[in-house]
N, C-alpha and C positions, 0 to 999 in steps of 0.2 A: 504493500500500500504506500503510495507516494505522498509526501507532504503537499499541502495545498500551495499553489503558486502564489507569488507575491501579488497582492491586489493592486491593480493599476487604475487610476481614474479614467473615466470615459469622457474625455474632453471633446466638445463639438468642434467641427471644422468650419472654416469659412472660405470664401473665395469662389471662383468660377468653376465651371465643369472641368474635371481633371482629364488628363490625357488617357485615352482608353487603354494604352499600352502600359500604364504605370501599375506596378505590382501593389495590390491591395492586401493589407494585413487583416486576415480574417480570424475571428474567434467564435466558437460555438459554446454557449453556456447553457447547461441543462439543470433545472431545479426539479428534482423528483419529489413529489408529494404523495400522500396516501390516496389522492383522487386521480392522479395522473402525472403529467409532466409539463413544465413550463420551459419553452425553448426560446432562447434569445440568440440571434445572429448579429454579431458586432463586426463592423468593417472600419478599420482605422480608429478603433475605440469608440465608435458611434453606432448606436442601436439602429439597425435597418429592418429587422424582421422580428416579430414576437408572436409565438404560437402557444396556445394552451390546448393540450390534448387530454381528454378525459378517458380513463380506462373503461368506464361503464357505457360509453357511447356505442350504439349498435348500428349506426348508419354512417360510417366513415367512407370517404371516397375509396373505391376499390373493393369494398365488401361485396360478397356474392350471396344472393338470397334466392330462395324458391318462392315465387309470387303466384298470385291468382288474379286473373283479369276480373275486375269489378264492373267496369263500364267502358264502352267504346264510344268515342266522340267523333263522328264523321266530319264535323265542321273543322275540328283541329287536326284531323287525320292522326289521332293519337288514342291511347288507351290509358285508363287509370287502373293501377295494379296494387293489390293489397300485399305489402311485404312485412307487415307487422307494426308499421308506424301509425300514429293516430291519424295522419293524413295520407291518403292514397298517393302512391308514387306515380310520376308522370313518365309515360313511355311514348315518344313520337315515332312515327313510321320510319323516319330516317335513322333512328337509333336501333332498329331491329337488326340491322346488319344484313348483307347479302346472303349469308349462309344460315339464316334463321331456321329454315326447314331442317337442315342437317343437325343443327344444335338441338332442335326440339326432339327429333327422333333419338338423338344421343341421350338427352335428358330422361326421356321415358324409359329407355332401356336401363339406364343407371339406377333409376328409382326402383325398378323391378329386380335389380341385382344381377342383370345379365351382362355386366362388363367387368373386366379385370385389367388392372394396370393403366398406365397413362398413355400408352402408345395408341395412336389413331390409325396406324398403318392397316389398310384393308377395310376400314370403315367406309361404307358407301356415302359418297358426297352427293347430295341432291342438287338439282339446278338452282341457281341463284334466284331470289325473289325479284320482282320487277321494281326498278328504282322509283318509278312514278306511280306505284300501286296504291291501293287503299287499305287502311288498317283492317277493316271488316272483311277483307278478302283473305287475310292471313290469320287473324286472331278471332276468337269467339269468347263471349262472356263465360266465365267459369274455367277457362283454359289455364293450365299450369305453364309458367314461363320461368326460365332461369335467367336472372338479371343481375347486373352489377351497378353499384352506385356511381353515378357520374358527378352529381352535385349533392352535397349534404342538405338536409332540411334547413330552410332559411325563412325566418319569420313565420308567416301563416302557411307557407308552401311545404308540401312533402318533398321527399327526395326526387331528383331526376335520375332516371335509370336507363340502361342500355342492355340489349341482348348480345351485343358484340363484345364478348368477354375478352379481356386482356390481362395477362399476368406479368407484372414488371419484375425484373431482376436488377442487379446493380448496373450491368452493362447493356442488357438487351430487354426487349419486351416481346412476349410471345402470345400469339392469338390462335386458338384452335380452328381448324378447318379453313384457314385463310390461304395458306400456301404461298404468300408473297414474301419477298425479301426486300428490305429497305434500310436506309441510313438516315439518321437525324439531319435535318436541314442545317442545323448549327455547325455541323462538320462541313466546312466549305472546300477544303483542299481536295482536288480531284483525285490525286494519287491515293490519299487515305481512304476516300470513299470507295475506290475500286478495290483496294486491299480488303476492306471490311466486307464488301459484297461477296468477294471470292471466299473469304473465311466463313461467312454465314451460310453460303450455299453448300459448303462442305460439312457443316455440323447441324443444319436444320433437320429436325425429325420429319418424317412423312406427315402430310396433312397439317402442318403447323406453319404459321406465318411468323417471321422473325424480323425485328427491327432493331438496329444498333442505336443505342442512346448516345448522347453527347459524351458521357463518361467513358465510352468505349474507345475513344480516340487514342491510338498508340498501344492498345491492349492486345496481347497475344492470343493465339487460338486456344491455348490451354485454359486461360481464365474465362474466355467466352464459353468454352465447352462445359466448364464447371457451373457457370450460370445457367446453361440449358438444363443440366441435371437437377439443379436446385428448383427450377421452375416446374420440371416434370414431377418432382416430389410433391410440390404444392397441388398440382393437378390430380395426383393420386388421392390427396386428402379430399378434393372436391368430389371425386367419384365415390369414395368411401362414405362421405357424409350425405350424398344423394340417395344412397340405398335406404329405401323405406321412408324417405323424407316427405314432409307434408308442407303445403303452403304456409308462409310466414316463418319457415325455418331459415336460420343463417347457415349457409353451406360452407362459406369460407371467410375468414377474417384473420388479419395479422395477429399473431400471438400477443404482441404488444402493439397497442394502437399507434405508438409513435414510430414504429419501424419504417413505415412507408415514407413518412416525412423526413426522418433522419437519412434514409437511403437516398432521397432526392437531394438533400443538403450535402451529403458526403460525396456527391458527384463532383464537387469543387474542392480544391485543396484548402486546408486550414492550418494556420500557424499553431493553434492551440485549441483543444477541446477540454472544457472543464465541467465536471459533473459531481454532484454531491452524493451520489449513490454508488456504492462499490460494485454491485452486480451490473448496473447499467454501464459503468466504466469498463468492466471486463467484457461485456457484450460488444461495446464499441471497439475495444482493442482487437478482439478476435475478428470482428467484421472487417476492420481496416487491414489487419495482417493477412486475411484471406486474399484481399485484392493485391497487396504489395507487402512483401516482407519488411518488417520494421516500421510500417506506417502507423502502427498503433502507439508509437512513442509520443505522439502529440496529445494523447489522452491523459489528463491529470485528474486524480480523485481529490476533490476538495473536502477537507474534514475540519475546517475552522469553526470557531464558536459562533460567529455572525452568520445569518442567512446568506447563502451564496450570492443572491442578487444584490444584497446590501454591500457585501464585501467587495464586489466587482463593480460597484457604482451603477448598476443597471436599474435599480428601483427608482432612483432620481430621474433617470432618463425616461422611464415609462411614465412617471407622473408629469414630467415636463413636455411630453410629446403627444399626448392624447387629448388635450383640451381643445376647445373651439378655436382659441387663438394660439398660434405657435410663433414664438419670437426667435429671430436670428441675432447673433452677436453684433452684426453690422447695424442693427437698429430697425431693419425691415421686419415685417411680420406677415403671416398668413392667417386668414380667417376661413375655417373649414365648416361648411354647413351641409346638411343632408335633407333631401326631400324623398318622397316615395319613388320618384322616377330617376333621380340623378343626384350627383354630389357637385357642389359648387365650391371652388377655392378662389378667394379674392386676395390679390397681391397688393400690399401697402408698403410705402417706402419708409415711413416713420419720420420723426422730427429731425434727427441728426442728419440723415441723408438729404432731406428736402432742402437744407440750407445751401447745398453745393450749387455752383453756378451753371454748369453745362447740363441743361435739363435732359437732352437726348442721350448723352453718355451716362448720366445718372440712371435714367430709365433702363438702359441696356444692362448696366452693372447690377442693378437691383433685380431685374428679371432673371439674369443668369444665376445670381445667388439663390433666388427663390425657386428657380427651376430644379436645382439640386435638392432642395428641401421637399418640393412637390413629389419628385421621384421617390424620395425616402418615405414620405408619408403614405404613398400608394401601397408600397410594400409593407410598411409597418402596420397599417390599419387593415390591409388586405381589402382595399376598396374595389368594388366591381361595378360593372354596368357602364353608364355614361358619366364622365367627369368633365366638367367645364371649368377651365382655369382662366380667370380674368386678369391678364397681365397688365402692367402699366403701359399706357399708349406710347407707341413709337412711330415716328414718321418715316424713318429710313427703311426701305425695303431690304437693304443689306443686313440691317440689324435684326429684322424680323426673320430672315433666313438663318442668321447665326443662332438665334434663340431656338428655332425649330430643330436645327442640326444638333445643338447642345442637348435638347430634350430627348432626342432619339438616342444619343450616346449615353445619357444618364439612365435611360430605361433598359439598356442592354442587359444589365444584371438581373432584371425582373424575370422570374421564371414563369409568371402567368402570361398567357397570350394577350397581346395588346396591339392597338393601332393608334397612331397619332396623326392628326391632321394639322396642316400649317395654320398660322394665325389668320383669323378672319379679318375683314376690314374694321371690325369693332374691337380688335385686340383680344379676341377670345380664342383659346386653343381647346379643341375637342379631343378627348381621349376615351377610347373604349378599352375596358380591361376585364378579362374573364375572372369570375369568382366562383369557386367550387365549395367554399366553406363560408359560414356566417362571418361577417366582418368583425374585426377585433374592436371592442368598445370598452375602454377602461374609464372608470370613474376617477376624475382627477380633482374633485372637490370634496372637502370634508365638512362635517358639521361644525359651525363656528363655536369655539369654546367660550366666547364672550357673550354671545346672544342666546346660547342654549338651544340652538337649532332652528331659530326663526329665519335664518338666511344661509347663504353659502359663501365661502371664501376660497381663494386659491390655496392649494395644498401647502401646509406649513413647511414641508421639506424644501420648497423653493423660495422661502421668504428671504433667507440670507443672500441667495443668488440675486434676487430682485434688488435688495439694498446695495449689493456690490455694483450692479449694473448702473443704478441711478447715481451712486456716489462717483463712479468714474466720469459720468457725463457732467456732474455738478462741479467736480474739481477742475475740469477743463474750462468751465464757464465762470468760475468763482473769482478770478482775477486777484488772487492773493488773500481773499477774505478767509478768516478762520471758519471752520465748519464744525457744528455740534450736531450729534445724532441723538435724538430722544426716542426711547423705545421702552417697551414693557420690561420690568426687572429681569424676567426669565431670558428674554432676548439679549438684553444688555450683558447679563452674566455670561451667556454663551459666547458673545463676541469678545469679551475680555478674558475668557478662561485661558489659563496657562500663558502668562504675560508674554514671554519671549516667542512663543509659537501661536499667540492669539491672532484672531482676524484683525484686530486693531493694529498690531505690530506688522502684519503682512501688508496692510494698506499703507503704512508708513514706508516700508521698504520699497513698495511698488511705485508710490507717487511722491515720496519725500514730503508728505503732508500729514500732520497729526490730526486725527479726527477724535474729538472729545466725545465720550459716551456718557449719557445721562439716563438714569432709571426714572421712569414716570409711570406710577401706578394708575394714573388716569387714562393711560392709553390701553386699548385692547391689545391682546397678545400678538395680533397679526398686523398692527398698525404702527407707524413710526413717522417722524418728521425731522427735517433738517432746518437748523437756524444758524445765524451768524453770531458774532460775539455780543451783539445787542439784543439777542433773542428775537430778531426779526426772521420770519420764515423765508427760506429760499424758495423761489418759484421754479418748478420743473416744467418746462414748456412741453405741451402735448402737440 
């Protein structure tokens, strides 16, 4: 068991979009709880993805169920299927898959126990169903269907499902009765694509389709073949569980609900993976070592006294990133609001930036800074559907094109399927982004300790950061005046705690300006004020 690594603060970045070729320092932090797992993906010490996976969830993406057709809707050309959720699952005709008839026959034989093993060699493949056909020509009410979850239940909607079953491994994805060979579009080198196609053709089992994932780039035939065998073992479990199965039964699900998500995340290299659970750490080491000898060395088991997210400064980032208003260190800020049909993100420059003279250059700089944060927020909150971003108006067509290119570059790391349109004449950018799970929504406000719950305030963990930010602005504008900070005694004591290492001394070392701290019981615990030596209040321009 290794000692936990030194905790490093997760300081935010600023500036324009980075060069796409720059090496990004990636960390994966996993917080195992009794209910499941919290997963934080950190890039350059900045939180970019946050997932909460519950072990008791029965309808995760990729789970396979035996369903029963409840109703067919000709107008939608779709069926509603009972898979055990309180809301019927939605199955569109296009999600049946061309080999549906073959899969249906296979399923019926498996339920009756007339199948053995995972090999499909020799199984009769029926003609494909018509692409432009009607659902009521293929399915009937009460019919049993083997389906896989495409999109988890969201809000008042049940799961979206498909009958085109696919089983993902680390390097490949396999589909029964498909027979096609393919390579991920993200692998662009023609030589590598040809190499992978040749390898896949040599190892693909009969009646199976095989697609190479992005992580397969540079991988040898032995690793690919091991992946095929692991997937065939999973298919054996599907056949075993189908025997005697009844509608609403779960036929296949990952042993651990987080396996699929971690497998996707591990397709990219990490500098460090930190987890607070020894068994999860061992699973990760073994998983990584199977792909490449020694790769598991990046996994560290954290066994410190503090909660892992607190020790690695992730809790503060979560609290500071999920509010309606998201501030940047440059002074610009985003306002993120949601409607039933879409998400709207408004870009604002803030008072410090607004004072600069060149309005067009300022607008471009703010827009580029905020574009980076927009890309992060889409991944962090897992926003899906239509997103409208209201950037600051720019007259220059070159600047508009530069912003569009930057946004596309910044979204390259996003694993969700997405499309970005250029700025409209009104300065609006339209983004569509696929969502397969409910969006992440974190409460960032706490019950006010002063008013007893009659209102809401910003999270107290961010109070000192807010004071620090306003103080920096105030010192730049104070023209030599002395500055006094009045705060609740608890806050004042926190700022002065440990004199040589106190925040008060840090401020002095940073700005060569001594800020006097005064305790004021009349102030609520989350309020403060700045005054000069004459006790006149400083005005902070908005």
